[in-house]
C-alpha positions, 0 to 999 in steps of 0.5 A, a space after each residue: 115373354 108375355 104381356 105383364 100385369 102392368 100392361 093389363 092394368 094400364 089397358 083398364 086404367 080408365 074403363 072396365 071395357 077397353 075394347 068396347 065389348 059391351 056395345 061393339 057390333 063386331 064383338 057381339 057378333 064374335 061372341 055369338 060366333 063363339 057360342 055357335 062354335 061349341 060342340 054341345 048344347 050343354 056343359 057341366 062346368 066351363 072355365 074361361 081364362 082371361 074373362 075380362 069384363 064378363 061379356 063373353 060369359 054372358 053369351 055362354 053361361 046359360 049353357 053351363 051348370 057352372 061357369 068360372 072366369 079368371 082375369 088378371 085385372 081386378 076392375 075387369 073381375 068386378 065388372 064380370 061379377 056385375 055382368 054375370 052374377 051367377 058365375 064365379 070370377 077369380 082375380 089372378 095372373 097366369 101362370 098360377 094355380 088354376 081353379 080346381 073343378 071338373 071342367 068340360 069346357 075351356 074358353 081361351 078367347 083372345 088370351 093366347 097372344 098375351 102369354 109367352 112361349 113358356 106360359 103357352 106350353 105350361 097352359 097346355 100342360 096344365 090342361 092335359 093334366 087337369 082336364 084332358 077330356 075337356 073341349 077347348 075353344 080358342 078365339 084368336 085375333 088375326 090382326 097385328 098386336 104390339 105383343 111378342 106373339 101374334 094370334 095365329 103364332 100363339 095358337 100354333 105354339 099352344 095347339 102343338 103343345 097340347 098333344 092330347 087334343 086335336 084342333 080344327 078351325 071351325 069359324 073364321 071372320 074378318 079379324 078372328 078365327 075360332 078353333 076347337 080342340 077335342 081330346 084325341 081319346 074321344 070317340 
């Protein structure tokens, strides 16, 4: 079982930035590393599941013709809209229907360990069905959480389930790792 909507609402109860994304040197360095981990300098359309308050989107939006983020917490979505007014942000709780677009970049930054086993497998199936050629970037927290799954365990379940993609570790720092998945059908 993954993290429920109420847990997420509690995290955001007093602020739209519960992890200090906006001012944390650590978080800003991680966002810059995420940008460097991308394979291409330009994307047609990106989708970020669990976009939070849009701080990672601010680092990536200029690389994309269009950028869509989705988060389960309304206050986070509103903050994202303010932070990146040129992007589209959706308020919804996964698993749900994902937005319809021809995404060629999928960003899963510190979201996988919020999902349960079944949701991770469903997400892999959704990606394989909807966007089998998309580049998939996973940022995983390496520290302990109070969730059922830890970062690397959730990453392993997800990448094993997403059999259409080959994943490789492209960056690692204290506290996180970044893995990039490319379609096995790509040259």
